[in-house]
C-alpha positions in Angstrom: 8.9 41.1 21.9 7.0 38.5 20.9 8.5 37.0 17.7 6.4 36.8 14.5 5.8 33.6 12.7 5.6 33.0 9.2 2.9 30.6 9.1 0.9 32.8 11.7 1.0 35.7 9.0 -0.4 33.1 6.3 -3.2 31.8 8.6 -4.3 35.5 9.0 -3.9 36.3 5.5 -6.0 33.3 4.1 -6.2 29.7 2.4 -4.4 31.5 -0.9 -1.3 32.5 1.1 -0.2 29.3 2.1 2.8 27.5 0.6 2.4 25.4 -2.1 4.5 21.6 -2.4 5.5 19.4 -4.8 6.6 16.0 -3.7 7.8 13.6 -6.4 8.9 9.7 -6.5 9.7 9.7 -10.2 12.3 7.0 -10.8 12.7 3.3 -10.7 9.2 2.0 -10.1 5.7 3.0 -8.4 6.3 6.7 -9.4 3.8 8.6 -7.5 3.5 12.9 -6.8 1.8 14.7 -4.2 0.6 18.2 -4.6 -0.6 20.4 -1.7 -1.8 24.2 -1.5 -2.1 24.0 2.4 -5.5 23.1 2.4 -6.0 20.3 0.2 -3.9 17.3 -0.8 -3.9 15.6 -4.2 -2.0 12.5 -5.0 -1.5 10.8 -8.5 0.1 7.5 -8.9 1.1 7.1 -12.2 0.5 3.2 -12.7 -3.1 3.7 -12.3 -3.0 6.3 -14.8 -1.4 4.5 -17.6 -2.5 0.8 -16.5 0.8 -0.4 -16.4 2.0 -1.9 -12.7 5.1 -0.5 -10.9 5.6 1.7 -13.6 8.9 3.9 -12.8 9.1 7.7 -14.6 12.8 8.2 -15.2 13.0 10.5 -17.9 13.5 14.1 -16.3 12.8 16.0 -19.5 9.6 14.4 -19.6 7.7 15.4 -16.4 6.6 18.7 -17.7 3.9 16.3 -19.4 2.7 14.9 -16.1 2.4 18.4 -14.2 0.6 19.6 -16.9 -1.8 16.4 -17.0 -2.3 17.1 -13.2 -2.9 20.9 -13.2 0.7 21.8 -11.5 1.5 25.9 -12.5 5.2 25.8 -12.1 4.8 29.6 -11.0 2.6 28.7 -8.1 5.0 25.9 -6.4 7.0 27.3 -3.3 9.0 24.2 -2.9 9.9 20.8 -4.6 11.0 17.4 -3.0 12.2 14.3 -4.5 13.6 11.0 -4.2 16.4 10.5 -5.9 18.9 7.9 -5.6 22.3 9.8 -6.1 24.2 6.9 -7.9 21.3 6.9 -10.5 21.6 10.1 -11.2 25.7 11.2 -11.6 24.5 14.3 -13.6 22.9 15.9 -10.1 25.2 16.7 -7.6 23.9 15.2 -4.3 25.2 13.4 -1.2 23.3 10.3 -0.3 24.8 10.9 3.5 22.6 13.4 4.1 18.9 12.8 5.1 18.1 16.2 2.8 19.6 18.8 1.0 18.9 21.2 -1.3 20.2 20.3 -5.2 20.3 21.8 -8.5 18.2 20.1 -11.3 18.6 22.4 -14.2 15.6 20.7 -15.9 13.0 22.2 -13.2 14.4 25.7 -14.2 13.7 25.1 -17.5 10.2 24.3 -16.7 9.6 27.3 -15.3 10.2 26.4 -11.5 11.4 29.0 -9.5 11.5 27.6 -6.2 14.3 25.6 -4.2 14.4 22.0 -4.7 15.3 19.5 -2.1 16.5 15.9 -2.6 14.8 13.6 0.5 16.7 10.4 1.8 14.3 7.2 0.5 14.0 6.0 4.1 13.5 9.7 5.6 10.8 9.7 3.4 8.9 6.5 4.3 9.2 7.5 8.0 7.4 10.7 7.4 5.3 9.6 5.3 2.7 7.8 8.3 1.5 11.9 8.5 -2.0 10.7 7.6 -2.7 8.6 10.3 -2.3 11.4 12.7 0.4 9.9 15.1 3.1 11.2 16.9 5.6 8.7 16.6 8.2 7.9 19.1 10.1 5.9 16.8 9.9 4.8 13.0 11.3 1.4 11.5 11.8 1.5 7.8 12.4 -2.4 6.2 12.4 -2.7 2.5 14.0 -3.9 -0.6 16.8 -1.4 -1.4 16.7 2.2 -0.6 18.9 5.2 -1.5 22.8 3.6 -1.4 21.3 0.0 -1.1 20.2 0.7 2.6 17.6 -1.7 3.3 16.8 -1.1 7.2 16.7 2.4 9.1 15.4 3.2 12.3 14.6 6.9 13.2 14.1 8.9 16.4 13.0 12.7 16.5 13.7 12.9 12.9 17.2 11.5 13.3 18.7 8.5 11.9 20.0 6.3 14.6 20.5 3.1 12.7 21.0 1.7 9.2 22.3 -1.0 7.5 22.9 -2.0 3.6 21.6 -5.2 2.0 25.2 -5.4 1.4 25.4 -5.9 5.6 22.2 -7.6 6.1 20.0 -9.4 3.7 17.3 -7.6 2.4 14.4 -9.6 3.1 12.1 -8.2 0.6 14.7 -8.7 -2.2 15.3 -11.8 -1.3 11.7 -13.0 -1.4 11.5 -11.3 -4.8 14.6 -13.1 -6.3 13.2 -16.5 -4.7 10.1 -16.0 -6.5 12.0 -15.5 -9.8 14.3 -18.7 -8.9 10.9 -20.6 -8.8 9.5 -19.6 -11.8 6.5 -17.2 -10.5 4.5 -15.1 -13.0 4.8 -11.2 -13.0 7.6 -9.1 -11.9 10.1 -9.2 -8.9 8.0 -6.5 -6.8 5.3 -8.7 -6.7 6.9 -12.2 -6.1 7.4 -11.2 -2.2 3.8 -11.4 -1.3 3.5 -14.7 -3.8 6.3 -16.6 -2.1 4.6 -15.4 1.5 1.3 -17.1 0.0 2.9 -20.2 -0.8 4.0 -20.7 3.1 0.5 -22.0 4.0 1.0 -25.0 1.8 4.4 -26.2 3.6 5.1 -28.6 6.2 6.9 -27.9 9.6 10.5 -29.4 10.5 13.7 -28.2 11.6 16.3 -25.9 9.7 18.8 -27.4 12.2 20.3 -24.3 13.3 19.3 -20.7 13.9 20.0 -17.6 11.5 20.3 -13.9 12.0 19.6 -10.6 9.6 23.6 -11.4 8.7 23.0 -14.7 7.4 19.5 -14.6 5.7 21.3 -14.9 2.0 22.6 -18.0 3.7 19.4 -19.2 4.7 17.4 -18.6 1.7 20.2 -19.1 -1.3 21.8 -22.4 -0.3 18.4 -24.1 -1.4 18.5 -26.2 -4.6 14.9 -24.7 -5.8 14.6 -27.4 -8.4 13.8 -30.0 -6.0 10.0 -31.0 -5.9 6.9 -28.7 -5.4 6.7 -30.0 -1.7 9.9 -30.0 -0.9 10.1 -26.2 -1.9 7.1 -25.1 0.1 8.1 -27.1 2.8 11.3 -25.1 3.3 9.8 -22.1 2.1 7.5 -22.3 5.1 10.2 -23.0 7.5 12.6 -19.9 6.1 9.7 -17.8 6.3 9.1 -18.6 10.3 12.8 -18.2 10.9 12.8 -14.8 8.9 9.7 -13.9 10.9 11.5 -14.5 14.3 14.4 -12.5 13.5 12.5 -9.6 12.4 10.0 -9.6 15.3 13.0 -10.2 17.9 14.6 -7.0 16.2 11.8 -4.6 16.8 11.3 -5.9 20.4 15.0 -5.4 21.0 15.1 -2.0 19.8 11.5 -1.0 21.1 9.8 -0.1 24.4 6.0 -1.5 25.3 5.0 2.5 25.2 6.7 3.2 21.7 4.5 4.7 19.6 5.8 3.0 16.4 5.8 3.4 12.6 6.7 0.8 10.1 6.9 1.4 6.3 8.7 0.1 3.2 7.7 -2.6 1.5 8.3 -5.4 3.8 5.9 -3.6 6.1 3.3 -5.3 3.5 4.1 -8.7 5.1 1.1 -9.5 6.9 2.3 -11.9 8.9 5.4 -10.4 10.5 2.9 -7.2 11.1 0.9 -9.4 13.1 3.3 -10.8 15.2 4.5 -7.5 16.1 1.5 -5.9 16.3 0.2 -8.6 19.5 3.3 -7.6 21.6 3.8 -4.0 20.5 0.1 -2.6 20.2 0.9 1.1 19.5 2.3 -0.2 15.6 1.0 2.2 13.1 1.5 1.1 9.3 -0.2 3.2 6.5 -2.0 1.9 3.9 1.1 3.1 1.4 3.6 1.7 3.5 5.5 0.7 -0.1 6.9 3.5 -2.6 3.6 4.4 -3.3 3.5 6.9 -0.2 6.9 8.6 -1.0 5.8 11.7 -2.5 3.6 11.7 0.8 6.5 11.9 3.1 8.1 14.2 1.1 5.6 16.7 1.2 5.5 16.3 5.2 9.2 17.1 4.7 8.8 20.3 3.2 5.6 21.3 5.5 8.1 20.9 8.4 11.2 22.6 6.4 8.7 25.7 6.2 7.0 25.5 9.3 3.4 25.0 7.9 0.3 23.9 9.8 -0.2 20.1 9.5 -2.0 18.8 6.4 -5.9 18.0 6.7 -6.2 14.5 6.3 -9.7 14.1 5.5 -10.8 11.5 3.3 -7.7 9.6 3.7 -6.9 6.8 2.1 -9.4 8.0 -0.6 -6.9 10.3 -2.2 -6.2 9.0 -5.9 -6.6 11.5 -8.4 -9.6 9.4 -10.4 -13.0 10.1 -9.4 -16.5 8.1 -10.0 -19.2 10.4 -11.8 -21.6 10.5 -9.2 -22.7 8.6 -5.7 -24.8 5.6 -5.3 -28.0 5.6 -4.7 -29.9 3.9 -2.0 -31.9 1.8 -4.6 -28.3 1.0 -6.3 -27.0 -0.2 -2.8 -29.8 -2.7 -2.3 -29.6 -4.0 -6.1 -25.7 -4.5 -5.6 -26.5 -6.4 -2.1 -29.3 -8.5 -3.7 -26.9 -9.4 -6.3 -23.9 -10.2 -4.1 -26.5 -12.2 -2.0 -27.2 -14.1 -5.3 -23.7 -15.3 -5.5 -23.0 -12.8 -8.6 -19.2 -11.2 -8.8 -19.6 -7.4 -8.7 -17.1 -4.9 -9.4 -17.7 -1.5 -7.2 -16.0 1.6 -8.4 -16.7 4.7 -5.9 -15.3 8.0 -5.0 -11.8 8.2 -5.3 -9.4 5.4 -5.6 -7.2 4.4 -2.2 -3.6 5.2 -2.0 -1.7 1.8 -1.8 -1.6 -1.5 -3.2 -4.9 -2.7 -1.3 -8.5 -2.4 -2.3 -10.3 -0.8 0.5 -13.9 -0.8 -0.8 -14.0 2.0 -3.7 -11.7 0.1 -6.3 -13.1 -3.5 -5.3 -14.3 -6.8 -6.7 -16.8 -8.3 -4.4 -18.5 -11.3 -4.0 -20.0 -14.0 -1.2 -17.5 -15.1 1.4 -19.2 -18.2 2.1 -19.2 -19.7 -2.0 -17.9 -23.3 -1.6 -15.5 -22.7 -4.5 -15.2 -18.8 -4.4 -11.9 -18.5 -5.0 -11.4 -21.1 -8.2 -14.6 -19.4 -9.3 -13.3 -16.0 -9.2 -10.1 -16.9 -10.4 -11.3 -18.4 -13.9 -13.9 -15.7 -14.4 -11.9 -12.6 -13.4 -8.7 -12.3 -11.6 -6.9 -15.1 -13.5 -4.1 -15.4 -10.8 -2.1 -18.2 -9.0 -4.6 -20.8 -7.3 -2.7 -20.5 -4.2 -3.2 -16.4 -3.5 -5.6 -15.9 -0.8 -8.4 -13.5 -1.4 -9.5 -10.9 1.7 -12.5 -9.8 3.0 -14.3 -6.6 4.4 -15.9 -6.6 7.7 -18.2 -4.6 9.8 -15.8 -3.0 12.6 -18.3 -3.9 15.3 -18.3 -7.8 14.3 -14.8 -8.3 13.7 -14.4 -10.6 16.6 -17.4 -12.5 16.0 -15.4 -13.9 12.7 -11.6 -13.1 13.2 -9.5 -14.0 16.1 -9.1 -10.6 16.4 -10.3 -7.1 18.5 -10.1 -3.6 17.3 -9.5 -1.9 14.2 -7.6 -3.3 11.1 -8.7 -0.9 8.4 -5.8 -1.4 5.5 -5.6 -5.1 5.3 -2.3 -5.2 6.8 -2.8 -8.1 9.3 -3.3 -11.7 9.2 -5.6 -13.3 11.3 -7.0 -16.9 12.2 -10.9 -17.4 10.8 -13.3 -18.6 13.4 -15.3 -20.6 11.7 -13.0 -21.7 8.5 -15.7 -24.1 7.0 -18.3 -21.4 6.6 -16.1 -19.2 4.7 -14.1 -20.9 2.7 -13.4 -18.1 0.0 -11.8 -15.5 2.4 -10.0 -18.8 4.3 -6.3 -18.9 3.3 -4.8 -22.8 3.2 -3.6 -22.0 6.7 -6.8 -20.9 8.5 -6.1 -17.4 7.9 -7.6 -14.2 6.5 -6.4 -10.6 5.8 -9.4 -8.5 6.5 -10.2 -5.1 6.5 -12.8 -3.6 9.1 -15.1 -1.3 7.7 -17.3 1.6 9.6 -19.4 4.8 8.5 -16.4 6.6 7.5 -16.4 4.5 4.3 -19.6 5.3 3.6 -21.2 3.8 0.8 -19.4 0.7 1.2 -20.7 0.5 4.8 -23.9 0.9 3.6 -23.3 -1.9 0.9 -22.3 -4.4 3.8 -25.2 -3.5 6.0 -27.8 -4.1 3.1 -25.7 -7.5 2.4 -25.9 -8.5 6.1 -29.8 -7.5 6.1 -30.2 -10.6 3.4 -27.8 -13.0 4.4 -26.7 -12.7 7.9 -23.4 -12.1 7.0 -21.7 -9.0 7.9 -19.1 -9.4 5.4 -17.9 -9.5 1.9 -15.0 -11.3 0.1 -13.0 -7.9 -1.3 -10.0 -7.9 -3.8 -8.8 -5.3 -6.1 -10.8 -4.0 -9.2 -8.2 -6.0 -11.8 -7.0 -8.9 -13.0 -3.7 -10.2 -12.8 -0.6 -8.4 -13.7 -2.5 -5.1 -14.0 -2.6 -2.6 -11.7 -6.0 -1.5 -9.9 -8.4 0.2 -12.4 -7.7 3.9 -12.6 -10.5 5.2 -14.8 -14.3 4.2 -15.4 -12.8 3.2 -18.5 -10.6 1.1 -16.9 -13.0 -0.6 -15.3 -15.7 -0.7 -18.2 -12.9 -2.8 -19.8 -12.1 -5.3 -17.2 -16.2 -5.8 -17.4 -15.7 -6.7 -21.2 -12.9 -8.6 -21.3 -14.0 -11.0 -18.3 -17.1 -12.7 -16.7 -17.7 -10.1 -13.9 -21.6 -10.4 -13.6 -22.2 -6.6 -13.3 -19.9 -3.6 -12.4 -21.3 -0.6 -10.4 -19.6 3.0 -11.1 -20.9 5.3 -8.9 -24.8 4.9 -9.4 -24.4 3.5 -12.6 -24.8 -0.5 -13.0 -23.2 -1.9 -15.7 -24.1 -5.4 -16.9 -22.5 -7.9 -19.2 -25.4 -7.1 -21.5 -25.9 -3.6 -21.5 -26.0 -0.3 -19.2 -28.9 0.9 -16.5 
């Protein structure tokens, strides 16, 4: 007799009978929630809602207000999953040695939840978060600053952790770069410093460090240097120390994978586009989600619950544009054409369309756009709108079928996670870093209105590409509502803002 499978019964009964899951990352930083009813996936990033970057919501008793704001009904939830570092919550009985476990959080009961609650290991949630890419991976790498119990690196095969190291055993590269940024006096928080230090690398000169290092001696490499030296000496060291760190990471990947492995890579260090590119060129089946940092933990958590309860795979339609906010309408053909004309004339345009993208990169729905060939474009954009460090580069969005005409790259790179040489550096100074590289995004018809905009811009200029940076200014998260975008327009020298089909100028609204 064929056994009856619970998920089969649910499919027969219909969508209303699919289980409803709640995935929570609500502590430390980058708080986010994923809610799924078996049909739709709803994602909520707290920092965009309150406009506080890297916000960490650690007040268990205050979660009820958040749930209410996103329409979560405790009576309807079948299971809750949560990323919860045991060391930081001694009142919750849990075992950090386990990848997952059922736990008791009394506050959930008091809020009306009657369902089981599971703690999912931080790195395990990272590894599971790759599911929206629809890739059946054979091995999963996680590198970050610190996970549960100070683990900075894990490797998983078949949902089993086969390798782990703590930051005490290995220097955590993400943590190191953050602390180095703090040491040299960069603006912002520790979590933003790693990318800024990476940008400084391009300004350094090559020289020999005198010896080779390893993961075990990363701290020695980076911390046995006097950062009070002159600027050029510091950036020279950063370049060469970063290149040595690149070598260490890439060798580790190659030594622990086979050429035919389908590899997922997540964690904060997966935002290092230089290392990503070096690995990708030798391991083409490398896949990195746009939410590779802690923004993606709640997505990995609901995937754990789905597997735990034998539910069908989630629908990934519309991914990665899953943020809880949405524009009021869609841009018309007329609006797209006017926007393209304004961009062709050299204006700075804010572009707010559809749902916001998941992760820290603007992918054409929450973007500031400009021509990529303006001579002093970076300085103009920084002085008028972004107000960030001069040494940080800007990315580009290019039509997929034209990417190899402008960059040393073939194929897709839809999430701005790889860096590559610009072929004609002189012609596109606004998107070309000091080292001659750029971090582009390939755009297809799936990007819909953004794709149409670039096509219209190409008709006017012959350039199938735009400078694309996130819709914010220095130190703020990406705009999480039309009001946030309007505030940015009002407090900057951006020329115009397009919200859906509404064009807003500095002198009024059309």
